[in-house]
C-alpha positions as CSV (number, residue, x, y, z in Angstrom):
1,M,-47.7,-17.1,-16.6
2,G,-49.4,-15.7,-13.5
3,L,-46.8,-17.2,-11.2
4,L,-43.9,-15.8,-13.3
5,K,-45.5,-12.3,-13.3
6,A,-46.0,-12.5,-9.5
7,L,-42.3,-13.5,-9.0
8,L,-41.2,-10.7,-11.2
9,Y,-43.3,-8.1,-9.3
10,G,-42.0,-9.6,-6.0
11,L,-38.4,-9.3,-7.2
12,L,-39.0,-5.7,-8.3
13,A,-40.6,-4.9,-4.9
14,L,-37.6,-6.4,-3.1
15,V,-35.1,-4.4,-5.2
16,F,-37.1,-1.2,-4.5
17,V,-37.1,-1.9,-0.7
18,V,-33.4,-2.5,-0.7
19,L,-32.7,0.7,-2.6
20,I,-34.9,2.7,-0.4
21,G,-33.3,1.2,2.7
22,A,-29.9,1.9,1.4
23,R,-30.8,5.6,0.8
24,F,-31.8,5.8,4.5
25,G,-28.5,4.3,5.6
26,W,-29.7,0.8,6.6
27,L,-26.8,-0.8,4.7
28,S,-24.1,1.5,6.1
29,G,-23.0,-0.9,9.0
30,R,-21.1,0.1,12.1
31,P,-17.5,1.2,12.4
32,P,-15.1,-1.5,13.7
33,S,-14.4,-1.3,17.4
34,D,-10.7,-2.0,17.1
35,L,-9.6,1.0,15.0
36,G,-6.6,3.1,16.0
37,V,-3.0,2.5,16.8
38,T,-2.2,-0.4,19.1
39,Q,1.4,-1.0,20.1
40,G,2.7,0.9,17.1
41,Y,0.4,-0.8,14.5
42,L,-2.8,-0.2,12.8
43,K,-5.2,-3.1,12.7
44,P,-4.4,-5.7,10.1
45,P,-6.3,-5.6,6.8
46,S,-9.6,-7.5,6.7
47,L,-9.9,-10.7,4.8
48,T,-11.8,-9.0,2.0
49,R,-10.1,-8.1,-1.2
50,N,-11.0,-4.4,-0.9
51,S,-9.1,-4.0,2.4
52,V,-5.6,-2.6,2.0
53,S,-2.8,-1.5,4.3
54,S,0.7,-0.2,4.0
55,Q,1.4,-2.3,7.2
56,A,0.1,-5.6,5.7
57,G,3.7,-6.9,5.4
58,L,3.9,-6.8,9.2
59,Y,1.5,-9.7,9.3
60,P,3.3,-12.6,7.5
61,D,0.5,-15.1,8.1
62,H,-2.2,-12.9,6.8
63,P,-3.8,-14.3,3.6
64,Q,-4.2,-10.9,2.0
65,R,-0.5,-10.0,2.7
66,A,0.6,-9.9,-1.0
67,H,-2.6,-8.3,-2.3
68,A,-3.1,-5.8,0.5
69,L,0.3,-4.3,0.7
70,I,0.5,-0.7,-0.7
71,P,3.3,1.8,-0.2
72,P,2.9,4.3,2.7
73,L,2.1,7.9,1.7
74,P,5.3,10.0,1.6
75,L,5.7,12.6,4.3
76,K,5.4,16.3,3.3
77,H,8.9,17.8,4.0
78,G,9.6,14.9,6.4
79,D,6.9,16.2,8.8
80,A,4.2,13.7,9.8
81,T,2.0,16.3,11.5
82,A,2.0,18.7,8.5
83,S,1.4,15.7,6.2
84,L,-1.7,14.6,8.2
85,R,-3.0,18.2,8.2
86,T,-2.6,18.4,4.4
87,L,-4.3,15.0,4.1
88,A,-7.2,16.1,6.3
89,T,-7.7,19.2,4.1
90,V,-7.7,17.1,0.9
91,L,-10.1,14.5,2.4
92,Q,-12.6,17.2,3.6
93,M,-12.9,18.4,0.0
94,Q,-14.0,14.9,-1.2
95,P,-17.7,14.3,-1.5
96,G,-19.1,11.8,1.0
97,M,-16.0,12.0,3.2
98,T,-16.3,12.7,7.0
99,L,-13.3,13.2,9.3
100,V,-14.2,11.3,12.5
101,K,-11.0,11.6,14.5
102,Q,-8.0,13.9,14.0
103,R,-4.9,14.1,16.2
104,P,-1.4,15.3,15.3
105,D,-0.3,11.7,14.7
106,Y,-3.5,10.0,13.6
107,L,-6.5,10.5,11.2
108,Y,-9.6,8.4,10.9
109,A,-12.1,9.2,8.2
110,Q,-15.2,7.5,6.7
111,A,-16.1,7.6,3.0
112,Q,-19.7,7.0,2.2
113,T,-20.8,5.9,-1.3
114,R,-23.4,8.1,-3.0
115,W,-26.2,5.8,-3.8
116,L,-26.1,2.7,-1.5
117,R,-24.4,4.7,1.3
118,F,-21.9,2.0,2.1
119,V,-19.2,3.3,4.5
120,D,-15.5,2.6,4.1
121,D,-13.1,3.3,7.0
122,L,-9.8,5.1,6.4
123,E,-7.0,5.3,8.9
124,F,-3.7,7.2,8.6
125,W,-0.9,7.2,11.1
């Protein structure tokens, strides 16, 4: 019984350390170095199921092609610059959202989860 109790306390201590570390951003990771538009394309979606892209169809050999394809956002009055400005305004109102880079034709933002402070990268072009 003593060994089981020690294992339980050890597990609880580990969970506590992970949660505290997460609150201090130790689990947030680093942004990818290959973000942005290259030769008219955003980077392909990652191999994880939570990575999606409206350009996934451009990569026919990508294993996430069928899953990761989402429709592009519609343009506001056919104007890409106005659409990105509106999108930036909407994103800034979201909790945990940070606009990292904004140009007339490109927007890069990061969304941070509330408790574990995981960071998701968002790109719009």
